[in-house]
C-alpha atoms as one frame of an Amber mdcrd trajectory, in Angstrom:
protein
  -6.463  -1.892  14.976  -2.824  -1.122  14.230   0.050  -2.726  16.123   3.244
  -0.678  16.405   6.684  -1.745  17.617   6.933   1.514  19.559   4.297   3.468
  21.474   3.119   6.447  19.440   4.970   9.023  21.555   8.192   6.994  21.369
   7.829   6.600  17.608   7.273  10.327  17.288  10.412  11.074  19.298  12.316
   8.525  17.224  11.476  10.426  14.029  12.176  13.799  15.641  15.617  12.658
  16.826  16.461  11.473  13.317  15.346  14.774  11.807  17.312  16.844  14.287
  20.370  14.634  13.881  20.501  14.969  10.102  19.230  18.558   9.954  20.544
  20.381  13.065  19.403  23.821  11.955  17.098  24.357  14.936  14.258  24.886
  12.500  11.999  22.235  13.996  10.253  22.112  17.345   9.218  18.775  18.815
   5.971  20.336  20.041   4.973  21.570  16.599   1.201  21.040  16.434   1.214
  20.633  12.656   3.700  17.785  12.938   1.749  16.095  15.722  -1.547  16.216
  13.831   0.076  15.041  10.628   1.758  12.201  12.500  -1.557  10.665  13.570
  -3.007  11.136  10.109   0.009   9.432   8.540  -0.392   6.418  10.822  -4.064
   6.138   9.846  -3.165   6.242   6.159  -0.349   3.754   6.666  -2.655   1.314
   8.454  -5.175   1.513   5.610  -2.439   0.825   3.061  -0.829  -2.056   4.971
  -4.222  -3.649   5.613  -4.312  -4.630   1.929  -0.808  -6.154   1.777  -0.354
  -9.928   1.620   3.088 -10.171   3.263   3.100 -11.807   6.688   5.464  -9.164
   8.051   2.693  -6.581   7.625   0.327  -8.482   9.927   0.581 -10.039  13.373
  -2.083 -12.379  14.722  -4.747 -10.808  12.532  -3.717  -7.216  13.260  -2.094
  -4.855  10.773   1.491  -4.320  11.863   4.147  -1.607  11.494   7.760  -2.058
  12.555   9.985   1.006  12.663  12.911  -1.385  12.019  11.414  -2.815   8.812
  13.040  -0.564   6.231  10.330  -0.954   3.574   7.607  -0.161   6.086   9.533
   2.808   7.436  10.047   4.094   3.889   6.306   4.091   3.371   5.665   5.753
   6.718   8.070   8.614   6.034   6.409   9.309   2.698   2.903   9.310   4.186
   4.125  11.594   6.953   5.781  14.048   4.563   2.681  14.094   2.368   0.344
  14.575   5.334   2.360  17.581   6.498   2.217  19.039   3.017  -1.404  18.166
   2.260  -2.823  19.581   5.471  -0.548  22.569   6.140   1.689  23.099   3.076
   4.633  23.235   5.455   7.559  22.918   3.062  10.205  22.972   5.824   8.992
  19.922   7.736   7.900  18.133   4.551  11.280  18.757   2.914  13.141  17.377
   5.911  11.023  14.233   5.888  11.560  13.818   2.144  15.305  14.302   2.603
  15.324  11.855   5.519  13.662   9.202   3.373  16.169   9.859   0.611  19.075
   9.618   3.059  17.982   6.517   4.949  16.261   4.525   2.223  17.410   5.871
  -1.131  13.830   6.712  -2.160  13.097   9.972  -3.988   9.387  10.667  -3.889
   8.479  14.265  -3.227   6.035  15.100  -0.484   3.609  16.638  -2.996   3.610
  13.669  -5.372   0.089  12.312  -5.699   0.721   8.727  -4.658  -2.342   6.470
  -4.239  -3.804   5.266  -0.950  -2.526   1.719  -1.510   0.956   1.098  -2.912
   4.262  -0.571  -2.058   7.931   0.281  -2.389  10.028  -2.842  -1.939  13.743
  -2.849  -1.061  14.128   0.848  -1.946  17.532   2.056  -3.078  17.648   4.155
  -6.213  13.860   4.523  -6.481  12.717   7.730  -8.186   8.965   8.329  -8.350
   8.178  11.531 -10.194   4.891  13.393 -10.281   3.083  11.013 -12.568  -0.538
   9.879 -12.236  -0.593   6.764 -10.048  -3.427   4.414  -9.143  -4.020   2.013
  -6.281  -2.031  -1.224  -5.977   1.100   0.233  -7.557   4.274  -1.743  -6.751
   7.909  -0.952  -7.487  11.246  -2.488  -6.565  14.785  -1.150  -6.183  16.205
   0.964  -8.981  12.841   1.879 -10.528  12.195   5.256 -12.138   8.972   7.011
 -13.147   9.688  10.336 -14.794   8.846  12.963 -17.394  10.020  13.809 -20.895
   9.588  17.479 -21.784   7.318  17.898 -18.785   4.967  15.040 -19.721   4.549
  12.315 -17.098   3.118   8.802 -17.445  -0.396   7.777 -16.409  -0.473   4.455
 -14.549  -3.583   2.322 -14.137  -4.461   0.091 -11.204  -2.133  -2.702 -10.254
   0.919  -1.637 -12.244   4.014  -3.517 -11.052   7.603  -2.517 -11.821  10.382
  -5.089 -11.496  13.894  -4.021 -10.365  15.707  -1.406 -12.496  12.695  -0.812
 -14.740  11.764   2.643 -16.044   8.605   4.381 -17.262   9.124   7.862 -18.717
   7.267  10.346 -20.859   3.913  10.187 -22.592   2.825   6.694 -21.500  -0.610
   5.429 -20.529  -0.240   2.111 -18.728  -3.273  -0.150 -18.518  -4.503  -1.828
 -15.365  -2.608  -4.862 -14.067   0.343  -4.350 -16.381   3.863  -5.462 -15.484
   7.187  -3.859 -16.455  10.012  -6.409 -16.403  13.559  -6.169 -15.070  15.672
  -3.437 -16.708  12.928  -2.638 -19.214  12.605   0.955 -20.451   9.128   2.112
 -21.457   9.369   5.486 -23.190   6.468   7.364 -24.809   4.625   4.066 -25.298
   1.147   2.967 -24.207   0.200  -0.433 -22.813  -3.217  -2.091 -22.749  -4.686
  -3.703 -19.654  -2.849  -6.797 -18.402   0.184  -6.194 -20.588   3.648  -7.574
 -19.916   6.495  -5.401 -21.167   9.988  -6.810 -20.818  13.514  -6.617 -22.160
  14.825  -9.710 -23.948  17.804 -10.779 -21.857  19.894 -12.101 -24.767  19.148
  -9.708 -27.612  18.184  -6.572 -25.716  15.010  -5.680 -27.617  11.722  -5.054
 -25.840   8.614  -7.214 -26.061   4.926  -6.500 -25.366   2.752  -9.518 -24.658
  -0.283 -10.530 -22.615   0.204 -10.864 -18.875  -1.126 -14.330 -18.004  -1.010
 -13.620 -14.275  -0.801  -9.961 -13.237   2.155  -9.698 -10.873   0.692  -6.939
  -8.695  -2.050  -9.270  -7.497   0.558 -11.288  -5.574   1.190  -8.329  -3.263
  -2.355  -7.498  -2.186  -5.105  -9.457  -0.445  -8.049  -7.996  -2.378  -8.976
  -8.708  -5.966  -7.742  -5.983  -8.338 -10.260  -5.416 -11.099  -9.614  -3.665
 -14.410
């Protein structure tokens, strides 16, 4: 079961009103069948994702919960909706508007055709740029994070990779499972083994690679993440 703060039809109209407000080009019809089918699919995918999250705000009396007024949850919903529209129908108009809406409202740049995993979290948003890298389940990132390419080469991220605020992963990087990137750390064309901790020394500025005693990503999810 999935508990929503708005009935499905009201939530749908809520999104449609936002789209038409920000993009009043008359290029979208509220009765668009592709949008309606993608909407239900996005909710199913969102419920599956949220089911694995530990935070109390994602659950209510044992039921997975989605609030349209919880900005992190709404960020995730808009991405799943944009991706569902693209994945099922390759409708670049609707998908682009949903991507742009997410960028406008939440400061999150993650294209509708980015291959995000089934289970991930974006926390706080604002200045988040998630390029078309290879992601795995239980990925977590905070505000100001960037995943991008160098000369067209994107990183490959294992399961349970967690990115602290203002951290960056770019270029030819293979990141092992359950690795953590610390605040303001820049990982560029560098590989990490499983359960690595990569961080920037706050006093001297150099970067350090060490063993992650307790993988940070595990704190966000209610199932055991195995390497």
